[in-house]
Structures are given as C-alpha cells and as structure tokens.
N, CA, C and O of each residue as an XYZ file, in Angstrom:
472
protein
N      14.309      6.451     -1.556
C      13.692      5.377     -0.883
C      14.277      5.429      0.567
O      15.474      5.632      0.768
N      13.416      5.244      1.511
C      13.841      5.282      2.862
C      13.640      3.872      3.499
O      12.595      3.243      3.329
N      14.637      3.423      4.207
C      14.558      2.123      4.842
C      14.425      2.372      6.346
O      15.278      3.033      6.937
N      13.388      1.863      6.957
C      13.138      2.066      8.392
C      13.825      0.935      9.177
O      13.871     -0.210      8.728
N      14.327      1.266     10.294
C      15.031      0.262     11.149
C      14.127     -0.127     12.317
O      13.513      0.731     12.951
N      14.055     -1.387     12.583
C      13.350     -1.913     13.767
C      14.263     -1.752     14.972
O      15.218     -2.512     15.128
N      13.986     -0.778     15.821
C      14.849     -0.467     16.901
C      14.660     -1.391     18.102
O      15.391     -1.264     19.084
N      13.708     -2.311     18.054
C      13.463     -3.185     19.203
C      14.476     -4.369     19.269
O      14.662     -4.961     20.332
N      15.103     -4.694     18.166
C      16.107     -5.728     18.184
C      17.409     -5.238     18.855
O      17.956     -4.199     18.485
N      17.869     -5.969     19.799
C      19.089     -5.582     20.497
C      20.288     -5.511     19.645
O      21.136     -4.633     19.803
N      20.372     -6.469     18.700
C      21.558     -6.428     17.788
C      21.597     -5.154     16.965
O      22.682     -4.632     16.708
N      20.468     -4.642     16.548
C      20.439     -3.406     15.795
C      20.836     -2.222     16.659
O      21.443     -1.273     16.163
N      20.497     -2.262     17.970
C      20.855     -1.155     18.853
C      22.350     -1.066     19.034
O      22.884      0.026     19.227
N      23.045     -2.208     18.973
C      24.490     -2.206     19.135
C      25.177     -1.680     17.823
O      26.270     -1.116     17.879
N      24.539     -1.870     16.702
C      25.141     -1.461     15.443
C      24.927     -0.006     15.079
O      25.767      0.575     14.392
N      23.825      0.610     15.517
C      23.438      1.916     15.102
C      23.493      2.871     16.269
O      23.167      2.519     17.402
N      23.919      4.109     15.964
C      23.921      5.151     16.926
C      22.519      5.829     16.926
O      22.107      6.418     15.927
N      21.821      5.732     18.040
C      20.417      6.218     18.041
C      20.368      7.682     18.641
O      19.307      8.137     19.068
N      21.459      8.351     18.660
C      21.411      9.712     19.209
C      20.945     10.741     18.180
O      20.531     11.846     18.532
N      21.024     10.344     16.851
C      20.552     11.190     15.814
C      18.993     11.230     15.697
O      18.287     10.585     16.472
N      18.500     11.987     14.728
C      17.053     12.088     14.635
C      16.536     11.402     13.277
O      15.369     11.029     13.155
N      17.440     11.276     12.332
C      17.009     10.704     11.029
C      17.662      9.394     10.770
O      18.865      9.333     10.517
N      16.894      8.338     10.826
C      17.347      6.963     10.656
C      17.049      6.445      9.266
O      16.427      5.393      9.117
N      17.467      7.143      8.279
C      17.254      6.714      6.872
C      18.599      6.623      6.161
O      19.590      7.249      6.538
N      18.576      5.821      5.129
C      19.773      5.623      4.281
C      19.370      5.863      2.898
O      18.373      5.294      2.454
N      20.098      6.698      2.145
C      19.833      6.957      0.746
C      20.342      5.817     -0.071
O      21.487      5.394      0.087
N      19.519      5.317     -0.935
C      19.930      4.189     -1.833
C      19.849      4.676     -3.273
O      18.786      5.129     -3.699
N      20.887      4.600     -4.004
C      20.930      4.987     -5.383
C      21.069      3.752     -6.257
O      21.938      2.915     -6.014
N      20.226      3.632     -7.265
C      20.256      2.561     -8.223
C      21.039      2.965     -9.450
O      20.932      4.102     -9.910
N      21.839      2.034     -9.995
C      22.575      2.262    -11.133
C      22.272      1.176    -12.198
O      21.917      0.052    -11.842
N      22.408      1.499    -13.462
C      22.106      0.500    -14.499
C      23.079     -0.609    -14.436
O      24.281     -0.379    -14.301
N      22.595     -1.822    -14.529
C      23.398     -3.019    -14.598
C      24.300     -3.243    -13.323
O      25.343     -3.890    -13.415
N      23.881     -2.704    -12.154
C      24.637     -2.895    -10.931
C      23.717     -3.145     -9.771
O      22.677     -2.498     -9.653
N      24.075     -4.063     -8.920
C      23.334     -4.272     -7.726
C      23.833     -3.325     -6.648
O      25.032     -3.059     -6.567
N      22.963     -2.830     -5.849
C      23.296     -2.004     -4.734
C      23.569     -2.944     -3.539
O      22.653     -3.609     -3.055
N      24.779     -2.993     -3.084
C      25.242     -3.920     -2.077
C      24.600     -3.591     -0.693
O      24.299     -4.483      0.100
N      24.407     -2.281     -0.447
C      23.770     -1.889      0.798
C      22.336     -2.357      0.853
O      21.902     -2.875      1.882
N      21.596     -2.195     -0.206
C      20.219     -2.691     -0.216
C      20.182     -4.221     -0.158
O      19.308     -4.805      0.482
N      21.136     -4.859     -0.832
C      21.138     -6.375     -0.720
C      21.366     -6.797      0.722
O      20.713     -7.728      1.194
N      22.279     -6.135      1.441
C      22.540     -6.477      2.831
C      21.248     -6.221      3.661
O      20.903     -7.031      4.521
N      20.569     -5.146      3.415
C      19.265     -4.848      4.104
C      18.246     -5.896      3.848
O      17.528     -6.330      4.748
N      18.183     -6.313      2.578
C      17.191     -7.337      2.205
C      17.536     -8.692      2.825
O      16.647     -9.428      3.251
N      18.835     -9.018      2.874
C      19.258    -10.283      3.557
C      18.844    -10.214      5.015
O      18.388    -11.219      5.561
N      18.981     -9.103      5.648
C      18.681     -8.937      7.037
C      17.138     -9.058      7.298
O      16.676     -9.739      8.213
N      16.414     -8.362      6.445
C      14.954     -8.219      6.667
C      14.206     -9.458      6.148
O      13.129     -9.772      6.655
N      14.754    -10.166      5.149
C      14.030    -11.328      4.580
C      14.364    -12.680      5.266
O      13.734    -13.708      5.018
N      15.363    -12.613      6.115
C      15.887    -13.798      6.764
C      14.815    -14.570      7.547
O      14.659    -15.778      7.366
N      14.104    -13.889      8.388
C      13.102    -14.507      9.235
C      11.941    -15.059      8.444
O      11.405    -16.125      8.750
N      11.553    -14.296      7.397
C      10.394    -14.758      6.559
C      10.799    -15.946      5.744
O      10.008    -16.878      5.598
N      12.023    -15.961      5.191
C      12.436    -17.092      4.329
C      12.512    -18.389      5.162
O      12.000    -19.434      4.759
N      13.168    -18.289      6.340
C      13.331    -19.492      7.165
C      12.107    -19.792      8.033
O      12.070    -20.848      8.664
N      11.136    -18.937      8.092
C       9.879    -19.097      8.795
C      10.096    -19.613     10.203
O       9.502    -20.626     10.572
N      10.893    -18.982     10.974
C      11.053    -19.328     12.390
C      11.965    -20.552     12.654
O      12.043    -21.017     13.792
N      12.630    -21.061     11.654
C      13.543    -22.227     11.840
C      14.906    -21.680     12.248
O      15.874    -21.766     11.493
N      14.968    -21.119     13.450
C      16.200    -20.482     13.912
C      17.266    -21.556     14.151
O      18.451    -21.246     14.030
N      16.917    -22.777     14.477
C      17.922    -23.745     14.805
C      18.424    -24.509     13.512
O      19.243    -25.425     13.585
N      17.898    -24.086     12.379
C      18.349    -24.682     11.114
C      19.796    -24.182     10.879
O      20.051    -22.989     11.049
N      20.741    -25.054     10.495
C      22.107    -24.625     10.317
C      22.242    -23.628      9.151
O      23.153    -22.800      9.171
N      21.358    -23.684      8.134
C      21.368    -22.732      7.089
C      21.062    -21.331      7.581
O      21.556    -20.359      7.009
N      20.258    -21.204      8.628
C      19.881    -19.848      9.157
C      21.165    -19.205      9.705
O      21.424    -18.030      9.441
N      21.962    -19.954     10.455
C      23.182    -19.383     11.005
C      24.237    -19.058      9.961
O      25.088    -18.206     10.215
N      24.218    -19.700      8.797
C      25.204    -19.494      7.811
C      24.959    -18.282      6.987
O      25.868    -17.843      6.283
N      23.777    -17.704      7.028
C      23.425    -16.571      6.173
C      24.184    -15.329      6.746
O      24.077    -14.982      7.922
N      24.942    -14.705      5.843
C      25.682    -13.496      6.132
C      24.992    -12.283      5.457
O      24.299    -12.430      4.451
N      25.198    -11.105      6.031
C      24.610     -9.945      5.425
C      25.474     -9.414      4.273
O      24.968     -8.745      3.372
N      26.757     -9.711      4.307
C      27.696     -9.043      3.384
C      27.964     -9.877      2.131
O      28.386     -9.331      1.111
N      27.727    -11.181      2.190
C      27.984    -12.001      0.983
C      27.061    -13.206      0.943
O      26.590    -13.675      1.979
N      26.812    -13.691     -0.233
C      25.889    -14.844     -0.394
C      26.482    -16.099      0.122
O      27.651    -16.392     -0.129
N      25.677    -16.877      0.864
C      26.061    -18.200      1.409
C      25.084    -19.289      0.955
O      25.487    -20.392      0.587
N      23.787    -18.952      0.991
C      22.756    -19.897      0.664
C      22.122    -19.445     -0.680
O      21.552    -18.356     -0.753
N      22.219    -20.241     -1.689
C      21.749    -19.827     -2.972
C      20.249    -19.680     -3.072
O      19.750    -18.821     -3.798
N      19.527    -20.514     -2.345
C      18.053    -20.434     -2.361
C      17.617    -19.124     -1.721
O      16.734    -18.428     -2.221
N      18.274    -18.801     -0.579
C      17.956    -17.569      0.098
C      18.358    -16.382     -0.760
O      17.613    -15.404     -0.829
N      19.512    -16.435     -1.415
C      19.984    -15.378     -2.271
C      18.982    -15.091     -3.463
O      18.725    -13.945     -3.830
N      18.453    -16.194     -4.019
C      17.454    -16.120     -5.046
C      16.186    -15.370     -4.537
O      15.620    -14.519     -5.223
N      15.780    -15.732     -3.305
C      14.625    -15.118     -2.718
C      14.895    -13.644     -2.526
O      13.990    -12.861     -2.815
N      16.020    -13.195     -2.079
C      16.369    -11.817     -1.915
C      16.453    -11.029     -3.258
O      16.068     -9.863     -3.339
N      16.968    -11.713     -4.288
C      17.064    -11.078     -5.584
C      15.660    -10.963     -6.197
O      15.419    -10.002     -6.929
N      14.759    -11.847     -5.953
C      13.421    -11.712     -6.446
C      12.726    -10.528     -5.731
O      11.975     -9.774     -6.350
N      12.992    -10.384     -4.433
C      12.417     -9.254     -3.680
C      13.031     -7.931     -4.243
O      12.316     -6.941     -4.397
N      14.387     -7.924     -4.553
C      15.028     -6.765     -5.108
C      14.406     -6.400     -6.477
O      14.151     -5.223     -6.736
N      14.163     -7.393     -7.352
C      13.601     -7.170     -8.642
C      12.197     -6.608     -8.492
O      11.838     -5.684     -9.222
N      11.379     -7.135     -7.562
C      10.010     -6.616     -7.376
C      10.085     -5.198     -6.923
O       9.300     -4.367     -7.379
N      10.978     -4.893     -6.062
C      11.096     -3.541     -5.522
C      11.492     -2.561     -6.627
O      10.929     -1.467     -6.672
N      12.430     -2.892     -7.520
C      12.799     -2.036     -8.608
C      11.677     -1.864     -9.553
O      11.451     -0.746    -10.016
N      10.918     -2.942     -9.891
C       9.785     -2.824    -10.792
C       8.690     -1.935    -10.204
O       8.041     -1.186    -10.935
N       8.475     -2.017     -8.851
C       7.490     -1.202     -8.229
C       7.923      0.260     -8.251
O       7.085      1.134     -8.471
N       9.170      0.545     -8.037
C       9.669      1.947     -8.084
C       9.515      2.518     -9.496
O       9.061      3.647     -9.681
N       9.904      1.709    -10.486
C       9.821      2.199    -11.889
C       8.360      2.439    -12.242
O       8.054      3.430    -12.905
N       7.475      1.593    -11.836
C       6.051      1.715    -12.192
C       5.523      3.040    -11.583
O       4.775      3.768    -12.235
N       5.915      3.338    -10.348
C       5.416      4.539     -9.651
C       6.114      5.810    -10.079
O       5.529      6.891    -10.013
N       7.331      5.700    -10.506
C       8.067      6.942    -10.894
C       7.857      7.324    -12.336
O       8.086      8.479    -12.697
N       7.441      6.425    -13.155
C       7.321      6.687    -14.598
C       5.832      6.897    -14.963
O       5.368      6.400    -15.990
N       5.122      7.605    -14.151
C       3.697      7.930    -14.485
C       3.672      9.115    -15.385
O       4.384     10.087    -15.132
N       2.887      9.083    -16.423
C       2.790     10.257    -17.342
C       2.097     11.381    -16.566
O       1.170     11.156    -15.787
N       2.595     12.613    -16.815
C       2.027     13.745    -16.186
C       1.217     14.589    -17.173
O       1.432     14.471    -18.380
N       0.341     15.392    -16.729
C      -0.476     16.217    -17.557
C       0.206     17.543    -17.774
O       1.109     17.900    -17.017
N      -0.188     18.266    -18.763
C       0.344     19.620    -19.098
C       0.169     20.525    -17.897
O       1.055     21.304    -17.547
N      -1.029     20.405    -17.254
C      -1.391     21.295    -16.125
C      -0.395     21.021    -14.967
O       0.082     21.961    -14.331
N      -0.092     19.765    -14.703
C       0.863     19.437    -13.609
C       2.239     19.987    -13.931
O       2.894     20.552    -13.056
N       2.697     19.834    -15.186
C       3.988     20.330    -15.537
C       4.091     21.868    -15.438
O       5.089     22.417    -14.972
N       3.030     22.526    -15.891
C       3.030     24.011    -15.783
C       3.000     24.462    -14.350
O       3.669     25.439    -14.014
N       2.230     23.778    -13.453
C       2.212     24.146    -12.065
C       3.542     23.907    -11.432
O       3.952     24.697    -10.581
N       4.255     22.847    -11.801
C       5.615     22.589    -11.255
C       6.590     23.645    -11.727
O       7.423     24.106    -10.947
N       6.505     24.039    -12.993
C       7.373     25.077    -13.509
C       7.101     26.439    -12.854
O       8.032     27.189    -12.563
N       5.826     26.748    -12.627
C       5.460     28.018    -11.933
C       6.010     28.009    -10.543
O       6.537     29.028    -10.096
N       5.916     26.884     -9.816
C       6.422     26.903     -8.442
C       7.943     26.998     -8.430
O       8.523     27.618     -7.539
N       8.586     26.387     -9.413
C       9.997     26.533     -9.544
C      10.453     27.966     -9.810
O      11.398     28.462     -9.197
N       9.741     28.626    -10.757
C      10.071     30.035    -11.085
C       9.754     30.900     -9.853
O      10.493     31.847     -9.583
N       8.711     30.617     -9.118
C       8.405     31.434     -7.919
C       9.497     31.301     -6.890
O       9.915     32.305     -6.312
N       9.994     30.051     -6.627
C      11.089     29.864     -5.716
C      12.353     30.527     -6.159
O      13.085     31.096     -5.350
N      12.620     30.458     -7.457
C      13.865     31.114     -7.980
C      13.775     32.602     -7.811
O      14.778     33.250     -7.511
N      12.568     33.180     -7.999
C      12.424     34.610     -7.803
C      12.593     35.064     -6.358
O      13.139     36.140     -6.114
N      12.123     34.247     -5.373
C      12.346     34.572     -4.023
C      13.857     34.521     -3.608
O      14.347     35.329     -2.820
N      14.525     33.546     -4.179
C      15.974     33.410     -3.836
C      16.796     34.536     -4.437
O      17.793     34.949     -3.845
N      16.415     35.024     -5.559
C      17.143     36.165     -6.231
C      16.925     37.457     -5.433
O      17.801     38.322     -5.426
N      15.746     37.609     -4.744
C      15.559     38.798     -3.893
C      16.420     38.826     -2.682
O      16.788     39.897     -2.198
N      16.761     37.629     -2.162
C      17.567     37.612     -0.905
C      18.961     37.999     -1.118
O      19.745     38.030     -0.169
C-alpha cells in the first residue's frame, strides 16, 4: 500500500526531504497488532475531516500524531483503519482461475530461464 503525501502543506515540507523521487512508505500488517506508522498517518489525514474545520476547538490542538489523546477521534481513526484492512482483504483474497495461475507460473519460469542464461 502506498501513502501519498500532500506536499502543499508547509508543515509537511519541513518534515520530509523532497529531494528524492519516491514518496511512499511501505506498510506491513501483522496479525493482532496495530501498525503505529499507519495510525499516525490516519490521525494526520483524518484530523480535518473529523473536526470539520473547527480549528479553534481545544480538542483539535490536543490531537497528537504519536499517541491517543481524544477517544472519540481515536475511535474514528480505528474505524477507518478497520475499513481499510477489510478493503485490502477483500481485494487481495480474490479467487483466481486455473488459466491465470498457469499464466503466472509460465511467466515466472520464463523469467527464471532468462536469469539462468545471464
């Protein structure tokens, strides 16, 4: 999964080195564990939508990226996390046909044959 960064925000520009070409972060899911990096990303990206422009609300200022502060906001982020995992599972666990499996095996054998010639 790739997370895209909005480079128009000045705070993001100070945190990230934009001299590179690939602005993605690899996220690995483990059974019965939350990915803290993804939770931080969700806290950052869901903050504006959850508070709906209430920037002057004291709860908005108390939200941190690294640890939970507002339980309602944390529940919102966890629901988003759950929906994301369900979406990924639904798309990754599609049954494949025998023809697709044979084509994948053929392409793998073809690549392995080319590497052995080198």
